[in-house]
N, C-alpha and C positions, 0 to 999 in steps of 0.2 A: 832211165839211165842218163838221158840227156840233161835232166835236172842236175845230177851230180857233176856232169861235164861242164855245164854252164856255170855252176857255182865255183868250180875250180878256175875257170877262165876269168871270172870276176875277181877272185882272190889274186891270181897271177898278175892281171892287168893293173889292179889298184895298188897292190903292195909293190909290184915290180916298178911301176911308174914312180912311186914314192921313193923307193931306194935309188933308182937311177937319177932322181932329182937331188941326190945327196941327202936324203932324209934319213934320220936314225930310226931303225926299225923298232928299237926298244921303246921309243916314245909313244908308239901306238898300243903298247901293252898296258892297258888300264883296267885291271880286273874289277875294280870297284865301280867304274863307269858301266862296265858290262853288267854287273850285278843290278845296278839301278835300272838300266834300260830293259834288260832281259827279264828281271824279276817283276818289274812294274808291268810290262806288256803281258807276261804270263798271268799275273794276278788279275789284270783287267779281262783277259781272255776267259779265264775260269769264272769270273763274276758275270760276264755277259752271256754265257752259253750254258745250256743244260748239259748234264753228263753224257747224254746220248751224242750230242754234237761234238763234244771234246773227244770221246772215244773214236767216233767216225773220222774226225780230222786226223788223228794219229794213224788210223788204219789206211786212210786215203793217201796220206803222205808216204807211208811205207810202200803202198801199192804202186806208186810211181816208178819205183826201182824195178818192179816186176814187169812193167809194160802193160799194154791193153789187156783187159780182162778176157775178152773174146778174140781169139785168133782166127785166121782164115778157116782152119779145119773145124773150129767150133761152129762157124756159120754154115759150113757144109753139113754138119750134123743137125743143126737147127732147121735148115731148109729140108733136109731129108725127113726129119721128124714131122714137120708140117705136111710134107707130101704123103707120108704114111697115114697120118690122121685123116687127111682129105680123101685119100683113096678108100679107107674103110667107110667113111661117111657116104661116099658116092656109091659104093657097092652094096652096103648093108643098111644105110640110113643113119641119121644122126643119133638115134637111140642106141645104136651099137657102140657109141663112144662112151656111154654112161659109166660102164665098169672101169674104163681106162681113166676117166676123169676123177672118179671118187678115190681110186687107189693107184696113182701114177707110179708109186714105188714098186708095185707088183704087176704093172701093165707090161705086156710083151712089146708094146710099141715104144713106151718111154724107156724101158730098161735096155733097149738096144743102144742107147746113147748114155753111157754111165757118166761122162763128163757133164752133160747137161742136167742129168737128174739131180746132181748135187747143187745146182743153181736154183735154190728154193724160190726166190722171188720171181724168176723167169718162169719156172714151172707153174707156180701159183697163178701168174698172169695168164698163161696159156689155158690152164684148166678152168679158171673163172670165166674167161671169154667163151670157151666151149660150152660151159654150163649154161650160159645165157642163150647160146644158140640152140642147145638141146631142149631146155625147159621153157625158154621164153618165146620161141618161134619169132625171133627178131629178124627184121630184114636189114640190109646193109645201111640204109639211111638212118635207121634207129640206133644201130650198134655203133656206127662211126663216131658220133659226138660223144657217146658214153666212153669209148676208148680214148678219145682225145682228152676228156676230163681226167681219166685215170692216169694217162701218160703225163699230163701237166702236173698232177699231184706228185707222181713219182720223180719227175725231173726236179721239182721244187725241193723235195726232201733230199735227193741225192746231191744237189748243188749247195745245200745249206752249209756243210763243212768248209767248202771252198770260199764261200762268201764270208764265213766267220774268220777264216785265216786272212782274207783280204782286208777286212776291217782292222785286224790286228796290225797288218802291215801299214795301214793308214795312220795308226797311232804311234808307230815307232819313232818318226821324227819328233813328235811331241815329247816322248819320253827322253829322246836325245837332248832336247832343250832343257828338260827337268834336270838331267845329269849335268848339263853345262852350267845352269844357274847355281846348282849346289856347288860346283867347282869354283864359280866366281865368289860365292859366299865364303868358301875356305880361303880363297886368294885374298879377299878383303880383310879377313881375320888375321892374315899373316903380314899385312903391310906395316904394322907397328913393330919396328925392330927387325923385320925380316930382310934377308939379303936378296939381291936382285936375281940370282940364279934360282933360289927357292920359289920366288914369286913367278918367274918365268915357267917353271915346271908346273905350278898350279894352273896357270893360264892355259898351258899346252894341254893339260889333262882335261880342262873344261872344254876346250875346242874339240878334243878327241871324242868327247861325249856326243856333241852335235854330229860329228862325222860318222860315228858308229850308228846312231839312230837313223840317219839318212841311208847309209850303206846297207844296213840290215833290211830296211823297208824296200828299197828299189833294187837291190842286188840279190836278195835271197828270199825273203818272205813273200813279197809281191809276186815275183815269178813263180814261186811255189804254189801260191793260190791260183794263179792263172793255169798252171799245168794241171792242178787238181780238177779245175772246172772243165778243161779240155778233155781230160780222161773220162769224166762223168758223161760228157756229151757223146764221146765215142762209144762208151759202154752202153749207153741208152739206145744205140742203133739196133740192138737185138730186140728190144721191146717194140720199136717202130716197125721192124721187119715182120714181127708176128702180127701186128695190127694190119699192115698192108696185105699180108697173105690171107688173113681171115676175112677182110672186107672183099677181096677179090673172089674168094671162094663163095661167099654169100651172094655175090652178084652173078653167080652161075658159071664162072670160068672153071675149066677142068683142073685137076690138081697140078699138072705140070705148068700150066699158064699162071695159076695163082702163085705158085712158088717162084716163077720167073718175075712176077711183079715184085715180090718180096726181095729177090736177089738184086733187082735194079735199085731198090731203096738204100742199099748199103753203100758206104763210102768206097772209093776206088781202091784204097790201100788194103781193105779187109774183104772186099767182095770176091768170092770164088768165081772162076770163069765158068761160062756155060758148059764147056766140055768137061771140066772137073766135076761139076755137079751131075751132069748127065752120066758120066762114067760111074760115079758113086751110086746113083739111083739104079743103074743097070746091075751093078755088082750086088747091091742089097736085094734086088728082086730075083737074082739068079739062085 
């Protein structure tokens, strides 16, 4: 939501300052300049990126309005899910998790948390890691670098749309210059027999092209890309939380302590308090 608020502030500040400086608002309305800049940037964006990145960019941009993917209650559920998994493994052994891993949609452990079960990437990450623990007999030192590689790959793929949008923002001033140059070409063509007012309008339109390219780059698309990247990093905390819990469990810590390690890895704005998690676990166990 702050992305929308920020964009409105940019518009009010720039347009308001122009009007208060006795500028004519109609002079900024140059639809053909917008067509050149916006169409050129969009075409370059489509040429530079596969359809998967294009679709993900649109989805990530829309997702900014919805806020973080995982809220505080989601992390309470995630930590509770990990606690339940570790408790079963501690009481019945790792092999007891096999049926839950193979069919999480039918597992009584996973289905207790319907919000999380719909997060297929997160559930796949959890079950894949548990599968390694069950079938591979891996210790913490062996599993940790493997999880780091997987998280690095996940982060790289998740941040690709934000990087693509950032590159488009970098290109916007260039397309503004293209629009300005074309405006100057039109101006030069009107010098022969043209009146002074018409020439002035053409020059103003050309300058507006440069202005729009810079404004769109630094006022809208660049901040949008940064917000998308920040959201990806925040949403990735759920995967890092799972990794920390699994490593702590493999190192021999009891389920409560392993989950506490994971809770500490979360950012302060989304981290549930110790009391909230403790009450939730007690309520689930009752």
